[in-house]
C-alpha positions as CSV (number, residue, x, y, z in Angstrom):
1,M,26.7,51.8,112.3
2,Q,28.7,50.3,109.7
3,E,32.2,49.8,110.0
4,S,34.6,51.8,107.8
5,S,36.5,50.6,105.0
6,A,40.1,48.9,106.3
7,R,41.7,50.5,103.7
8,N,43.9,53.6,104.3
9,Y,45.9,55.5,101.8
10,I,47.8,58.6,100.8
11,A,48.6,59.9,97.4
12,M,51.2,62.7,96.4
13,E,53.0,64.2,93.7
14,F,56.0,66.4,93.8
15,P,59.0,67.8,91.8
16,N,61.6,65.5,91.1
17,R,64.0,67.4,93.7
18,P,66.3,65.3,95.9
19,E,64.9,66.9,99.0
20,N,61.4,65.4,98.3
21,V,62.9,61.8,98.9
22,G,62.7,62.4,102.6
23,V,59.1,63.5,102.4
24,A,57.9,60.4,100.4
25,R,60.0,58.1,102.9
26,I,58.4,59.8,106.0
27,A,55.1,59.7,104.7
28,V,54.9,56.3,103.5
29,A,56.7,54.9,107.0
30,A,53.9,56.7,108.9
31,L,51.2,54.9,106.7
32,A,53.0,51.5,107.3
33,A,53.1,52.3,111.0
34,Q,49.3,51.6,111.2
35,L,49.9,48.1,110.5
36,D,51.8,45.4,112.8
37,F,55.2,45.9,111.3
38,T,58.4,45.6,113.3
39,L,60.8,48.7,113.5
40,E,63.2,46.6,111.3
41,E,60.6,46.3,108.7
42,V,59.5,49.9,108.7
43,D,62.9,50.6,108.2
44,E,63.2,48.0,105.1
45,I,60.3,50.1,103.8
46,K,61.7,53.4,104.3
47,V,65.0,52.3,102.2
48,A,62.8,50.4,99.4
49,T,60.8,53.9,99.2
50,S,63.8,56.1,99.3
51,E,65.2,53.8,96.5
52,A,62.2,53.8,94.1
53,V,62.0,57.8,94.7
54,S,65.4,58.5,94.1
55,N,65.5,56.4,90.8
56,A,62.6,58.4,89.6
57,I,64.3,61.7,90.3
58,L,67.8,61.0,89.5
59,H,67.4,58.5,86.4
60,G,63.7,59.1,85.2
61,Y,64.4,63.0,84.0
62,R,68.2,63.0,83.9
63,G,68.2,66.6,84.9
64,R,65.1,67.8,83.4
65,T,62.2,68.9,85.5
66,G,59.3,66.3,86.1
67,V,56.7,64.9,88.4
68,V,57.4,61.9,90.8
69,K,53.8,60.3,91.8
70,V,53.7,58.1,95.2
71,R,50.6,56.2,96.1
72,A,50.6,54.0,99.3
73,E,47.7,51.9,100.7
74,V,47.4,49.9,103.9
75,D,44.4,47.2,104.4
76,A,44.5,44.8,107.4
77,E,46.8,42.7,105.5
78,R,49.7,44.6,104.0
79,L,51.1,47.8,102.5
80,E,51.4,48.7,98.7
81,V,53.7,51.4,97.4
82,V,53.6,52.8,93.9
83,V,55.9,55.0,92.7
84,Q,56.0,56.6,89.0
85,D,57.5,59.0,86.7
86,E,56.8,60.1,83.3
87,G,60.4,60.4,82.4
88,Q,62.8,58.5,80.0
89,G,62.0,54.9,81.2
90,I,64.3,52.1,81.1
91,A,65.6,50.3,78.2
92,D,66.3,46.9,79.9
93,V,64.5,46.3,83.1
94,E,66.1,42.9,83.6
95,L,69.6,44.4,83.1
96,A,68.5,47.3,85.6
97,R,67.8,44.7,88.2
98,Q,71.3,43.3,88.2
99,P,73.5,44.0,91.3
100,S,75.8,46.8,90.7
101,Y,74.3,47.9,87.2
102,S,73.9,51.8,86.7
103,T,73.8,54.1,83.9
104,D,75.4,56.5,86.1
105,P,79.0,55.5,87.0
106,E,78.7,57.5,90.3
107,R,75.9,55.2,91.5
108,M,76.3,51.7,93.2
109,G,73.4,50.3,91.3
110,L,71.8,48.7,94.4
111,G,68.4,50.4,94.3
112,F,66.3,47.6,92.6
113,V,68.5,45.0,94.7
114,F,67.4,46.7,98.1
115,M,63.7,47.2,96.8
116,E,63.6,43.4,95.9
117,S,65.5,42.2,99.0
118,F,63.3,44.3,101.7
119,M,59.8,44.1,99.8
120,D,57.9,40.7,99.4
121,E,56.9,41.8,95.9
122,L,58.4,44.0,93.5
123,E,57.3,45.2,90.0
124,I,58.7,47.3,87.4
125,D,56.7,48.5,84.3
126,S,58.9,50.6,82.1
127,A,59.7,51.5,78.5
128,P,61.7,53.9,76.9
129,G,60.0,57.5,76.6
130,R,57.0,56.1,78.7
131,G,58.4,56.3,82.1
132,T,58.6,54.0,84.9
133,R,56.0,52.5,87.4
134,I,57.1,50.7,90.5
135,R,55.0,48.6,92.5
136,M,56.1,47.0,96.0
137,V,54.1,45.2,98.3
138,K,54.9,44.4,102.1
139,V,53.4,42.0,104.6
140,P,54.0,42.2,108.1
141,Q,56.3,39.2,109.2
142,R,53.8,38.4,112.3
143,K,51.0,38.3,109.8
144,K,52.8,35.9,107.6
145,K,53.6,33.6,110.7
146,A,50.0,33.7,111.8
147,A,48.9,32.6,108.4
148,E,51.3,29.9,108.6
149,A,50.2,28.4,111.8
């Protein structure tokens, strides 16, 4: 019998409602738990996922109804999470990545900072009127240490 593919994934889409942040966070964490992540690393994944989904919900559509898509995939080596919306997009991605920058004065502006510090890779693809796609990758620390040995 042939071994099944080492890849596993989840894909979901949901309305841009704040209560759906927790749904995405839990689903991605459950998938991540299939790898050798520490509890601290799973918590970091939860925060990064929450920030990416929150940004899509709060900033992507600016009060308009829209859809947020989340896809997470694991293989033997890593977790990849992609969050995207078809909202207004980000005019200046580099500026948006700066600590404390936010288009909403009620917000701290640390979402991208958390994503970047908690994940191993962060890619942001966005343009005004086109929406935003955030791709994040995390490798279990134990896997990194084994590779270095």
